[in-house]
C-alpha positions as CSV (number, residue, x, y, z in Angstrom):
1,X,-5.6,17.6,49.9
2,X,-2.8,19.9,48.9
3,X,-2.0,20.9,45.3
4,X,-2.5,17.8,43.3
5,X,0.4,18.7,41.0
6,X,2.6,17.5,43.9
7,X,1.6,13.9,43.4
8,X,4.4,11.8,42.0
9,X,3.9,8.9,39.7
10,X,6.3,6.8,41.6
11,X,4.1,7.2,44.7
12,X,1.1,6.0,42.8
13,X,3.0,3.0,41.5
14,X,4.1,2.0,45.0
15,X,0.6,2.7,46.4
16,X,-1.0,0.5,43.7
17,X,1.4,-2.3,44.3
18,X,0.9,-2.2,48.1
19,X,-2.9,-2.2,47.6
20,X,-2.7,-5.2,45.2
21,X,-0.4,-7.2,47.3
22,X,-1.6,-6.1,50.8
23,X,1.9,-5.8,52.1
24,X,4.7,-3.2,52.2
25,X,7.2,-6.1,52.2
26,X,5.7,-7.8,49.2
27,X,5.5,-4.6,47.3
28,X,9.1,-3.8,48.1
29,X,10.2,-7.2,46.8
30,X,8.2,-6.8,43.5
31,X,9.4,-3.3,42.9
32,X,13.0,-3.8,43.9
33,X,12.8,-1.3,46.8
34,X,13.6,-1.7,50.5
35,X,10.6,-2.0,52.8
36,X,11.4,1.3,54.4
37,X,11.5,3.0,50.9
38,X,8.0,1.7,50.2
39,X,6.8,2.9,53.6
40,X,8.3,6.4,53.1
41,X,6.6,6.8,49.7
42,X,3.2,5.7,51.0
43,X,3.6,8.1,53.9
44,X,4.6,10.9,51.4
45,X,1.4,10.2,49.4
46,X,-0.7,10.2,52.5
47,X,0.8,13.5,53.5
48,X,0.2,15.0,50.0
49,X,-3.5,13.8,49.9
50,X,-4.2,14.5,53.5
51,X,-5.8,11.1,53.8
52,X,-4.9,7.8,55.6
53,X,-4.8,5.3,52.8
54,X,-4.0,2.1,54.6
55,X,-4.8,0.6,57.9
56,X,-1.6,-1.0,59.3
57,X,-2.5,-4.4,60.6
58,X,-0.4,-7.1,62.4
59,X,-0.3,-9.0,59.1
60,X,0.0,-6.6,56.2
61,X,-2.2,-3.6,55.4
62,X,-5.7,-2.9,54.2
63,X,-7.1,-0.1,52.2
64,X,-9.2,2.5,54.0
65,X,-12.3,3.9,52.3
66,X,-10.2,6.9,51.2
67,X,-7.6,4.5,49.9
68,X,-10.1,2.6,47.9
69,X,-11.4,5.9,46.4
70,X,-7.8,6.9,45.4
71,X,-6.9,3.5,44.0
72,X,-9.3,3.7,41.0
73,X,-7.9,7.1,40.1
74,X,-4.3,5.9,40.6
75,X,-4.8,2.9,38.4
76,X,-6.5,5.0,35.7
77,X,-3.5,7.4,35.7
78,X,-1.0,4.6,35.6
79,X,-2.9,2.9,32.7
80,X,-2.9,6.1,30.7
81,X,0.8,6.6,31.3
82,X,1.6,3.0,30.3
83,X,-0.5,3.5,27.1
84,X,1.3,6.7,26.3
85,X,4.6,4.9,26.7
86,X,3.5,2.1,24.4
87,X,2.3,4.6,21.8
88,X,5.6,6.5,21.9
89,X,7.5,3.3,21.6
90,X,5.5,2.2,18.7
91,X,6.1,5.6,17.0
92,X,9.8,5.3,17.7
93,X,9.8,2.0,16.0
94,X,7.7,3.4,13.1
95,X,5.2,0.7,13.8
96,X,2.1,2.9,13.7
97,X,1.1,6.3,12.4
98,X,0.9,7.8,8.9
99,X,3.4,8.4,6.2
100,X,2.6,10.6,3.1
101,X,4.9,10.0,0.2
102,X,5.2,11.8,-3.1
103,X,7.2,10.8,-6.2
104,X,7.5,11.7,-9.8
105,X,6.0,9.3,-12.3
106,X,8.9,7.0,-13.3
107,X,10.1,6.7,-9.7
108,X,6.8,4.9,-9.1
109,X,7.8,2.2,-11.6
110,X,10.2,0.4,-9.3
111,X,12.1,2.6,-6.8
112,X,9.2,3.7,-4.7
113,X,7.1,0.5,-4.8
114,X,10.0,-1.6,-3.6
115,X,10.7,0.8,-0.7
116,X,7.0,1.0,0.3
117,X,6.7,-2.8,0.2
118,X,9.8,-3.3,2.4
119,X,8.5,-0.6,4.8
120,X,5.1,-2.3,5.2
121,X,6.6,-5.7,5.6
122,X,8.5,-4.4,8.6
123,X,5.8,-2.1,9.9
124,X,2.3,-3.4,8.8
125,X,0.5,-1.0,11.1
126,X,1.8,2.0,9.3
127,X,-0.7,3.9,7.1
128,X,1.2,4.8,3.9
129,X,-0.4,7.1,1.3
130,X,1.2,8.1,-2.0
131,X,0.9,11.0,-4.4
132,X,2.3,11.3,-7.9
133,X,3.3,14.6,-9.5
134,X,6.0,16.8,-11.0
135,X,9.0,17.4,-8.8
136,X,8.3,21.1,-8.5
137,X,4.8,20.5,-7.2
138,X,6.0,17.8,-4.8
139,X,8.7,20.2,-3.4
140,X,6.0,22.8,-2.8
141,X,3.8,20.1,-1.0
142,X,6.8,19.2,1.2
143,X,7.4,22.8,2.1
144,X,3.6,23.3,2.9
145,X,3.6,20.2,5.2
146,X,1.4,18.2,2.9
147,X,4.0,15.4,2.4
148,X,6.5,13.8,4.7
149,X,8.9,12.5,2.1
150,X,9.2,13.1,-1.7
151,X,11.3,11.5,-4.4
152,X,12.4,14.3,-6.7
153,X,14.4,14.6,-9.9
154,X,16.6,17.4,-11.2
155,X,16.8,17.2,-15.0
156,X,19.0,20.3,-15.4
157,X,21.4,19.2,-12.6
158,X,20.0,21.9,-10.2
159,X,18.2,20.3,-7.3
160,X,15.2,22.0,-5.8
161,X,16.0,24.5,-3.1
162,X,14.6,24.9,0.5
163,X,14.7,21.1,1.2
164,X,16.9,18.6,2.8
165,X,18.1,16.4,0.0
166,X,19.5,12.9,0.1
167,X,21.0,11.6,-3.2
168,X,19.6,8.2,-4.2
169,X,20.9,7.6,-7.7
170,X,21.7,9.0,-11.1
171,X,19.0,8.1,-13.6
172,X,20.5,7.4,-17.0
173,X,18.5,7.9,-20.2
174,X,17.5,5.3,-22.8
175,X,15.5,5.5,-26.0
176,X,12.5,3.3,-26.6
177,X,12.3,2.0,-30.2
178,X,10.0,-0.5,-32.0
179,X,11.6,-3.9,-31.9
180,X,11.9,-3.8,-35.7
181,X,13.8,-0.5,-35.7
182,X,17.2,-0.5,-37.4
183,X,18.9,0.6,-34.1
184,X,17.1,-1.9,-31.9
185,X,20.1,-4.2,-31.5
186,X,22.7,-1.4,-30.9
187,X,24.5,-1.4,-27.5
188,X,24.2,2.4,-27.5
189,X,22.7,5.1,-29.7
190,X,23.5,8.8,-30.2
191,X,20.9,11.5,-30.6
192,X,22.4,12.5,-34.0
193,X,21.5,9.0,-35.2
194,X,17.9,9.8,-34.4
195,X,17.7,13.2,-36.0
196,X,15.2,12.1,-38.6
197,X,12.9,10.3,-36.2
198,X,9.5,11.5,-35.0
199,X,9.4,11.8,-31.2
200,X,6.8,11.1,-28.6
201,X,7.1,13.5,-25.7
202,X,5.2,14.7,-22.7
203,X,5.2,18.3,-23.8
204,X,5.2,20.1,-27.1
205,X,8.0,22.3,-26.1
206,X,11.2,20.2,-25.8
207,X,12.5,22.6,-23.1
208,X,9.9,21.1,-20.8
209,X,10.9,17.5,-21.5
210,X,13.7,15.1,-20.6
211,X,15.4,16.2,-23.8
212,X,16.0,19.8,-22.5
213,X,19.7,19.1,-21.8
214,X,20.3,17.9,-25.4
215,X,19.0,21.2,-26.8
216,X,22.2,23.0,-25.7
217,X,24.2,20.7,-28.0
218,X,22.0,21.7,-31.0
219,X,19.7,18.8,-31.1
220,X,16.1,19.7,-32.0
221,X,13.6,16.8,-31.8
222,X,10.6,16.6,-34.1
223,X,7.9,16.1,-31.6
224,X,5.0,14.5,-33.4
225,X,2.8,13.2,-30.6
226,X,2.4,14.7,-27.1
227,X,1.6,11.9,-24.6
228,X,1.9,12.4,-20.9
229,X,1.9,8.9,-19.4
230,X,4.8,6.4,-19.9
231,X,2.5,3.5,-20.6
232,X,0.8,5.4,-23.4
233,X,4.1,6.4,-24.8
234,X,5.1,2.7,-25.0
235,X,1.9,2.0,-27.0
236,X,2.7,4.8,-29.5
237,X,6.3,3.5,-29.9
238,X,5.1,-0.1,-30.3
239,X,2.7,1.0,-33.0
240,X,5.6,2.5,-35.0
241,X,4.5,6.1,-34.5
242,X,7.9,7.3,-33.2
243,X,10.5,7.0,-30.5
244,X,10.7,8.3,-27.0
245,X,13.2,8.9,-24.1
246,X,13.0,6.5,-21.2
247,X,14.6,7.0,-17.8
248,X,16.5,4.0,-16.4
249,X,14.0,3.9,-13.6
250,X,11.3,2.9,-16.1
251,X,13.4,0.9,-18.5
252,X,13.1,-2.3,-16.5
253,X,9.3,-2.4,-16.9
254,X,9.2,-1.7,-20.7
255,X,6.9,-3.7,-22.9
256,X,8.5,-6.8,-24.4
257,X,7.8,-5.6,-27.9
258,X,10.0,-2.6,-27.5
259,X,13.8,-2.2,-27.7
260,X,15.1,0.0,-24.9
261,X,18.6,1.1,-25.9
262,X,21.0,3.2,-23.7
263,X,21.6,6.7,-24.9
264,X,25.1,8.2,-24.9
265,X,25.4,10.2,-21.6
266,X,27.1,13.1,-23.5
267,X,23.8,13.6,-25.3
268,X,21.4,13.6,-22.3
269,X,23.2,13.4,-19.0
270,X,21.7,11.3,-16.2
271,X,19.3,13.2,-14.0
272,X,19.9,13.2,-10.2
273,X,17.2,11.6,-8.1
274,X,16.8,12.6,-4.4
275,X,14.8,11.7,-1.4
276,X,13.6,15.0,0.1
277,X,12.2,16.2,3.3
278,X,11.2,19.8,4.4
279,X,14.2,21.7,5.6
280,X,14.4,22.2,9.4
281,X,11.7,19.5,10.1
282,X,12.9,16.4,12.0
283,X,11.7,13.4,10.0
284,X,9.2,11.2,11.9
285,X,10.4,7.7,12.8
286,X,8.2,6.4,9.9
287,X,9.8,8.9,7.5
288,X,13.3,7.9,8.7
289,X,12.4,4.3,8.2
290,X,11.1,5.0,4.7
291,X,14.3,7.0,3.8
292,X,16.3,4.0,4.8
293,X,14.1,1.7,2.6
294,X,14.5,4.1,-0.3
295,X,18.3,3.9,0.1
296,X,18.1,0.1,0.0
297,X,15.8,0.2,-3.1
298,X,18.1,2.6,-4.9
299,X,21.2,0.4,-4.1
300,X,19.5,-2.6,-5.7
301,X,18.6,-0.5,-8.9
302,X,22.2,0.8,-9.2
303,X,23.6,-2.8,-9.4
């Protein structure tokens, strides 16, 4: 046999069809070739292998011993190639594989779950994992290749650098008040109206909170309790221990015993929310499908 790298897949497919059907003519009919084209390809394969693969009989053909030996290998090669094509097709359709998603906390209240649910409904074989964290840490995880897609926010208006960013929505700010609060029924509230309130925030330093943008206008909140999780903040507010800022992304899942009142955008501007991928890295089909699902989820929330 000469250099095996000279074997062509098309020859193996023709050889396999002839062996299965026992006829050049029948194989040509099945494959959509002429009988002479089938004969030429079998002859080319015999020339490449240095072996007579078929005995030509008055009625059809029959495998020789060498042909029977080659057939098992040919079918194994063709099966593996067909499996590879199926796997690649499944990946193109985002039907299989893995997807690693990161998001900041309040994006996980509604935006991300809706997108993940829609994605899994379309592609149930996809393995989706999620990670929650601060936007800066998620951006670093993207850059390190530890995440495929991340939902990030930019409180100061400056988006994270070094990433491919796709704007999703602007996340307006609300204030959560006890239902009995004097401002609970207002259509909108100003920070100046809340100057005497005690605040519940995720950090002691307001520069590190959602109120950072308001500091430039001279507002200084009296942070009384430091509570990291939004669910816990709700509990503190409901108990009458203070008020807290709530992003629109989380306002829809607030406790029924709270009043969630829009804050004037001049006091705390909406924060930009992005879907991000690592710069220069082509999103996988699964990531591309998830990005589309995020756009759909964001469009629903913007209504």
